N, C-alpha and C positions, 0 to 999 in steps of 0.2 A: 223424858230424852235424859241421857247416859250422862253425868260428871266426870270429866275429864280430873284428873286427882295423880295424872302425873307430875312432875317437876320438868324433868325434859324430858322432848318431843323427839324424835327422829323422823323423818322420813326421807324416802326413796324411791327411785320413780324405779317402772317394771315395764320394759314394752310392752304389746300385744299384737295379733293378726292383723288390727286398724292402724294401717300407719297413720292417721288423722289422729289417734286415742291414746295416752299416757295413762299409766293406773299409780297413783303418789299412794305406798302404804306408811302408815304409819304405827307407831305403840304405842295406840291410843284407841279405844271405843269410840265409834260416834253412834249408830246404831246396834240395838240388839241381833245378835247371830242368826243370819238365814233374812233380814228385812234390809232393805233396798230403795230408794229412791231413785226417782230419771226426773233429770228437768232440760228440757229438750230451748226452754228461752228463758230469759229472763222474768218476764212477768206470772211464767211459770215457776217461779220459785220466791215467792213470797212470804212463804213459811220456812226459808231458811237465810237467815243473814250470811255464811259463810257461802253457800253457793251464791248469792247476790256479790260477792263482792267479788268471787273469781269471774260470774260475769264483766265487770269494772273492766276487766283484760282485756281488749279490745278484739283480742283472737280467737275469746273464748268463745266457742259455741256452742257446747253443751255441758252436763257437768250430771255424774251421776255418784250417790254419794252410797257405802255397803257401810257394812262395820267397822271394817279397821282400816278402808281404803275409798281416796275419790279419785275417779275416773275423769279427767278432761280431754273433750273434741275440740280441735283446733278447726277455726274456719280458715287458716288465710295459709301462705304459700311460706311464712318463718319456719327456717327447720329446729325440730324439738332440739337439739346441742345448745340453740341459745335460749329457749322457754323455763327449760327444766330448771334451771339452777333461779332463775326468777320466781317461778310459780312453791317449789319446794322451800326456796326464802320465806314466803306468805305466807305458805300454810305452818308452819313450822312458827314461826313467829304469832301468828293469829291462834291456834291452838294455845301457846304457850301463853300466851297474857290473856287469857279467858275466855276468849270469844264463844260466840256459840252459834253449833251447828245449826239447830234448829231451834224455833222460836222455843219459847216455855208453853207445854200442854200439846204439842205434836205428837204427835202418834204415828208410824211407821206399819202399823197392823194390819190396815186395811191394802190387803196389796192387789193394786185390780188386775182382775181374770187370773185366782187362783182358787174359785168356787165353781161349783157344778151349776149350769144354768137352772131354776125350779120349772124352766119349761121342758127341760130335757125327759124324754122318754126314759120308763124304769131300767131297758137297755142300754141306752145310751148313758144314762144318770150311773151303770156299774162300769160301762168303758172309760168313761172322761175319770174316774176314779183312777183307775190300773194306771191311767195316763200322768195323770197327774202325783200319784207316786212316784213313776217313776222319773218325770224332769224334776222334784225333789229332791229323790234320793240318789240318781246319775249323771241327773243332765246342768244340774244347775252350781254341783260342789265344782265340772271343768267351768263352765261358764262363768264363773264369776272369777278363776285362777285368771282368768285373760279380760278382767275388766268389768266384766257387762254382768247383766243378769237375765233370765227366762221365766214366763209367766204361763201358763194355759190360760185361752181365750176362748175355744169353745172343741167340741165335738159333734160334726153332723154327715153324716151316710160316711161315715169311714173317713174325712178331709181332717185333722186336728190344726185349730189352730189359735199361735203361739207369739207373744208380742217378749219381742229381743231389744233390751235399751242396753244405757250406758254406752262401752265399746265394739259393742254388736250391731248397736245400731249404725248402719251406712258404712258398713264393713264389706270391702272388696270379697273377701273369704265368707262374709254369714252364710249365706245363699248353700256353698257348697259345703258348708259346715250341716247347715240345717237337710241336708238330701242326706248327703254323706255319713254322717255321723247320728244326729237324733232321728230323722225319718225313719235308716236302719234301722237302728236300733227298739225305737214303736212297733215298727211292720213287726219285730222278730218277734218282742216279748209279749206283744197285740195286735194279736192276727187281723181281727175286725179293721183296723187302722189300715188304710191305701194311704194317704198323703201328709206331708205334715207342709202347712202353709204358714211362714209368719205378716202379721197381718202392721200394714205400711212401713215394710224393709225398702231401702232404696240401694240399689248396691251399683 
């Protein structure tokens, strides 16, 4: 876990394509660059006191934590204009008071879906490595800008399966982004790819 040595924490809200999510960017580092964790429920957030505190707000339905931002997804009809000041104030005071983002000894290095399956054939493994490289270097930075994350799950017979997290999960425009953006890029750069699908995406 990274320690926060900043005396004054600034937090600003940034909208993203998912109208139910809001990205809160901070001038502190919560995780090493390139790492992130997604908590779809309170029960899944046992390793993160920060996420657990956010779930105490009854309108919070999902929490995604990355290097220097937290994406909060709401599950109510309340407008963001009413929620943003409360969440900004909470995040600022929590971090400034030394509240931990994660429990001692926590590590986000084992990200689900970023490795090539040991069962894959040599050809599939080579294609998978190309896909992972493209996702890491070209797709993920753009997705993170929108408060989410994408990780590779599998490649089989031309079909790439990915995980979408944070603001991307449940986003109305996720399918458009997946097909018009990510799928087109991968098909152009890796001819063996015929389709890209997202695991568990609800649109």
